[in-house]
N, C-alpha and C positions, 0 to 999 in steps of 0.2 A: 549470491544467487544469480543464475544465468538468465532468467526470464521471469515475467509476471506469472507464467504458468507454474514455474517452480516454486515461486513464493506462495501462491494459493494452495498448492499441494502441501507444502511444509506446514503452513498455518492450520490447515484442516487436520493434518496428522497430529500436531501439538494439541489441538482442542479435543480431539478424539481420545488421545492418551490421558489428557488431564481429566476428562469426565470419567473415563474408565477407572482411573486410580482413585478418584473421589468416592467411588462406590466399592473400593478395595477388591475390584475384580482383576483376575489375571486375563491374559489374552485368550486362554482356553475357556474361561467363563464367558467372555463376550462371544466367542465363536459358537458356544452351545446355545446362547440366547438368541443369536441372530441367524444361525445356520450358515454363517460365512466361514471360510477356512481360517485357521489360525495364521498360516503363512501369508494369506491375502491381507488380513488385518494388520499384520506386522509390516507389510510393505506400505500400507496406507499411513500407519503411524510414523514411519521413517521418511514420509514425503516422496516415496517412489511412485505411488499410484493414487489417482483421485477416483473415488467410486462414482458409479452412475446414479441417476436420480432415484430409482427404486431402491438401491442399497442404502442411500443416504436416509431415506424414509424409515427403512428397517433399523438403521443404527440409531436415529433420533427417538423412535418408539421404544427401543430396548433401553436406551439411556435416560429415557423420560425427559428429553429436552426438545425445544422447538426446532423445527427444520431450519428456519431462518437463522437462529442462533448458531447452529452447527456450521452452516455454510458461510456465515459472515466472516470477514477477514479481521474483524475487530477482536482484539484479545482482551481478556479480563485483567484485573489489576495485577495479579501475581505474574502474568506473562507479558504485560504491557511493555516493560523495558526490553524484552526480548525482540520486540518488533523493530526497534532501532538497530539491533545487531543484525537481524535478518536482512535489512535493507541497506546496511552500511556498505561502504566501499570495500571493506575487508572481505565480505561474502561475494560481492559483485565482481571484484577484480583479482584478488590474490588466488592463484590456482593452487588450492590446498593439496591437490594430488601430487605436486612437485615434492611435497614433504611426506608422501605416503599417508596422507590424512583423508579418510572418507568423510565427505561433508555431512552425510546423514548420520554417521556415528557421532560426529561432533555436535550436531544439533540435538541428538538423543541425550548426550551428556549434559548439555546446557539445560534441556527441558526437564531433566530429572531434579535439578536444583537451580531453578531460574533465578531465585533471589540471591543465592550465594554467588553464582557465576556472574550475574549482572553486577553485583557489588565488586567483584574482582576486576571485571572489565572497566567499570567506572573508576577504580583505583588506578588502573593502568593509564586511562585517559588523563586523569588528574596528574599523574607523574609525568606524563609526556608534555602536558601543558606547563608544568613547573620547570621542566628542563628544556622548554622551547623546542620540543620534538613535533615538528609539523608533519603533515601528510607525506611530503617529499622525503624527509629524513626517515620516516617510518618505512616507506616502501624500499628505500635503498638498504635499510637495515634487514628487511625481509629477503631481498636479493643476496645480500652478504651471507646471511644464514644459509640460504640455498647453496651458494658456492661452497661454503665450509662443510655442509653436509656431504657433498660429493668430492672433497678434497680438492676443489677447484679444477678437476679434471674431467673432461667430457669426451670420452673416446669416439662418440658418434660424429662429433664436429671434427675431431682430429682426422677421421677417416674421410670425411667429406672434403676436407682441405687437401688431403693426400691424393684422392681421386681427381680433384680439380687440377692439381699440379700435373698429374700424369696425362690427363686428357688434353691439356693445353701445352704440353711439352715445356714447362717452365723450368729454368735453372734457378733454383732457390739459393740466393746468397745476398749479402748486403749490397751487391751491385745490381740487384734486380731493378730495372728502370721503371720509374713511374709511367713512362710512355708506353711500356708493355701492358700495364694494367689499364691504362686509358683506352688503348686499342680494344682490349677485351670488353670493356664496358660499352664502347661505342658500337662495336661490330656484333657482339653476342647479345647485349641487353638494350641496344638502341638508345644509349645515353647521348646527351650533348654536354660537353664539359668545357668550361672556360674559367680563366683567372679573372678576378674581380678586385677593384679597390673599394672595400667596404666602407672606408672612412667617409666617402662622399655621401653616403646614405644616412649619416648620423653617428651615434655612439656605437659603432659596430667594429671597432678595431680589434677587439678580442675574439670576434667570431671567425672560426676557421673555415667553416663551409656551410653552405645552404643548398638543400635539395628541394627542387620545385617539381613535385610528382606529376602535376598536370602536363608538364612538358618533358618530363624525364631529363630535367636540366640540373646539372650539378655545378654550382658556383664555388670556386676555391679562392680563398684569401691569397692575394698575390704576394703576401709577406711569408707564406708557409715555407719552412725549410724542407729540404729533400725528404727526410724521413717522415715528417709530418704529412706531407702530400701523399707519399706512398701508402702510409697507414689508412688514411681516409679512403683512398681508392680501394684498398684491399677490403676495407669494411663495407664499402658499397657493394663489392662483389659478394661479400658474405650475406648481405641482405637478400640478394637475388638467388644465390645458390641454395641457401637455407629456406628460400620462399617465405620470407618474413614480411608480411604485408603491413601489419601495424607496427609503426616505427617512428622515431623522432626524425625531424627534417633538418635539425641544426646540429652543429658540432663546433664549439662546446655546447653542453646541455644548457638550455634556457628554460624549458618548460616541458611538461609531460601531461598526457591525457589519461593514461591508465598504467597499471602495473605491468600489463603486456608490453607496452612500449619499452619500459625499463628492462624487462627480461629479454626482449628481442634485441635491444641495443647491446646488451652484454653478449648474447650469442654471436652477433655479427662482429663484435670486437674480438671475441675469442677465436673466431674463424680467421680474422685478420692476423692475429698473433701466430696461429698455427700455419698460416700461408707464408708468412714473411720469415719466420724463425723455425728452421727445421728441428723436429723433435729428436731425431736420431743424431744429428751433429751436435746439438745442444747437450744431450746426455753424454756423448763421447768426450767433448771438450771440458764440460763441467766436472766430470769424473777425474779427468787428468789434473784439473785445477786443484780439486779438493785433496788429491793425493800428494801434492807438494808439501815439503817439510817446513818451509819458511813462508810467513805471510809477507807478501809484497804488494802494495796497492796497484803498482803498474801491471802485475800479472792479472789482476781482476779486470782492470781497464782493458787490457789486451783481449781478455775473454769476451768482453762486451763487443769490442771492435771487430771480432770475428763475424758478428752477426748484424750489427746495426750501429748507427751513430746515436741512437736514442736509449740512454740508460733505463728510462722508465719502462719502455717496451721490453727490454731484456729482463729486468728485475721481476716484472709481472710474469713473463713467460716461465721464469724459474719456479713460480708458485704453481704452475700447471704441472711441472715435471719432477720436482724434487721428491714429492710424496709418492707419486704413481710409479716412477721409473728408478729412483735411487733409494727409496725406502726411508727417506728422511720425513717423518710424519709430523712432527711437532715444530711448527714454524710460524712466524708472523711476517707480514709485509705492511709497511707504513709509507705513505707519501706525505711529507710535511712541507709546509709553505711558510715563508717569511716575507711579508710585504716590505716594499721599499720604505726606508726611513721609519721603521717600526721594529721594536723588539719582540713583538707578539708572534708566537709560533702556533700555527694551527695544523691539526691533522686532517688532510684532505681526503685520503683513502686509507682503508685498513682491511686486513684480512687475517684471520687466525685459523690455522689448520689443526685438526684433531681436538683441540679444546681451547678455551679462552686463555691466551698467553698473558704474561705479566703486564707488558706495556699495552695501553689501550687509549682510545679517544675518550674524552669526557665533554659534556656540554655545559659545564658549570664555570667556565672561564678560569679554571685553575691553571697554574703555571707548570707546563711540562718540564721534566727534569733536564737542567742544563748540562748534565753529565752524559746524556745520551750522545752517541757519536754523530748521529744525524743532526742534532741540534748544534753541536760544536762545529760541524762542518758548515752549517748555514751561517754561523757567525764569523767564520774564518774565510768565507768564500770571497774572492775578489772578482772584479768586473770581468765578464767573458771568460771565467775560469770554470773548469770541471775539477772537482776535488773528491778523491776516493780514500776511504780509511776504514779501519775496523777495530774492534775491541771486544773483549769478553765483559759483558755487563752482568754483574751479580746483583740480584734483587734480594737483599738480606731479609727483608720482611717476609718474602715468599719462599725464601730458601732455594731459589733456582738461579741458574746462569745461562746466558745465551751468547753464542757467537753472533755478533752483529756486524754486517758489512753495509756500508753506506756510500752513496755517490750523490753529490750535490752539484747543481748547475743553475745558471741563470735561465729563468723562464722568459723567453722573448714575447710571449703573448699576455703578460700580466704587469705591464708597466714597470719593468724592472724588478718584479718579484723573483725570489729564488725558491727552488724546490730541492728537497732532499729526499731520496729514495733509500729505504733500508730493508734489509732482509735479516731476520733473526732466527737462528736455529737453536732449539733448546738442547743444551749439552747433557746427554745421558750416556750410559754405558754403550748403547748402540751407536749413537751418532759420533761419539768421540773416536770410535774405530773407523768411521768413514772420512774423517777430516784429519789429514796428515799434519797440518800446521797449527793445530789447536794449542800445542805447547811451545809454539815459536816465541823466542825472546822478543821478537818485534811486535808481539801481540800483548797489549796491556790488559790486566783485569781491573775493572773500575766498579766500585760500589755505586749503584744508581737507585733512584726511586721512580715512581710513576709521575706524581706531581709533588711540588714543594709543599703543598698543603697537607699531603698524606705521608711525607717522607720522615724517616726516623734518623737519618744521617746527621750526627752532631757536627756543629761548626762547619757546615758545608760552605765552601768559599764562593759558590755561585748560586746560592739560594736566593730566590726572587720573592718569597713570601714565607711567613712563619708557618709551622706545621699545625695549623689550627684544628684540622680534622683529627690528627693524631693526638693533640692535646685534649680534645673532647673525649676520645677513646680512653686515655689514661685517667681523666677525671672520673669517667663512669666506672672504670675498673677499681679505682681507689674507693669510690662509694660503695661498690659491691663488697669489697673486702671489709670495709668498716661495718656494713650492715651484718655481714657473717660473724664478725667479732662480737657485735652486740647480741646477736641471736644466741651464740654459744655461751656468752656470759649470763644471759637471762636463764638459760637452761641449767647451768651449773648453780646459780643462786637459788633456784627453786627445787633442787634435788635434796 
């Protein structure tokens, strides 16, 4: 809900609808009894309008209920759980219109079956608690769904970046100097910018930047590499060009106050990617790369080097353009991290375009498949090395295969942790035609699973845990088969 006024109108509409339905009256019946138009009553019930005092008296008399009862924001027992939903962060912060959802229509659906819908929502809350899904992870999941809904391609932001480049006469290449962007921020947007040693202030070594809005002061970690610094400056330009007032002030992310902050942070980051990596040149060079007949890791590394020294930025930029410009619709992007002196692999970021692809994150501490190329890269990565490789990953249980390309590198801002970025393209009749090296002898096909606990690969040489989830499924299936045999035997015996 956007305001107290919206909440009051919504509650009044819910109570009016409930009282009408208890009498088995249609909207037309209530219109006849009150002399109010059917359309006007419909707007009241949907929380769009709040009637004046004389009309509330008319409604209360027609429905045979007290005036005070009708205007009270207290809901009866059947609608009481709905009160929490109406005032929850979900309604306050998540812009449902991003997903084409009309808030009033959703409220109407919930009000038609409040007990069932409340039970469903409570079940979701319980699941989220059991899987340790806090508010932050929920909002990031909402953002990810929003990106996936639009194939992670936003032409309005692409055009804004293109226009900004034209207006400022920028030569977009990997040699674009951070100093050029600094000058734009200081001269056009009145920023003050300086490098800072954050260590002196405490445990802030991992903090890349801090923006102090009261002074328009941008502090940059003095340990930033060139590409990291350039991206942060481009992102700050994005906040200003897109006029995004509600925003986080730190990078990396430490805290957030609303879903709008998360959304605007994404928009500014998208602008930065569009500003720093040209759409047209990326499409041209990537098309040339895909048409090669032999897979060579060096070729992909050279493709990245055409645009940036940051593999992460390039991998993510491909998720913007492969679907919209090259017609490769089914793909996934993962960013995995392996901390120093630990074998545990975590998925830090993920994106699935067109539908949920086979590999995905889980919050149950299961072991991701060690046969994934991104995971193998992480384990083989040496100090200060960048490692690129690819494979065709075949998911036997799902019956699908992906071309997966991965680059791993040491992450200088995570105490020696390493990151692995991977892009997976679902191999179908259409995508195979677009990828010349898909049958390259240098590209191995490997049977993989999602997690060890759910994997059916027998005698896997890198298995980290027994297939307990799969064993439970097999047990349940054998029980069902036994029950069916008993049932059939009983029927035959009684014939």
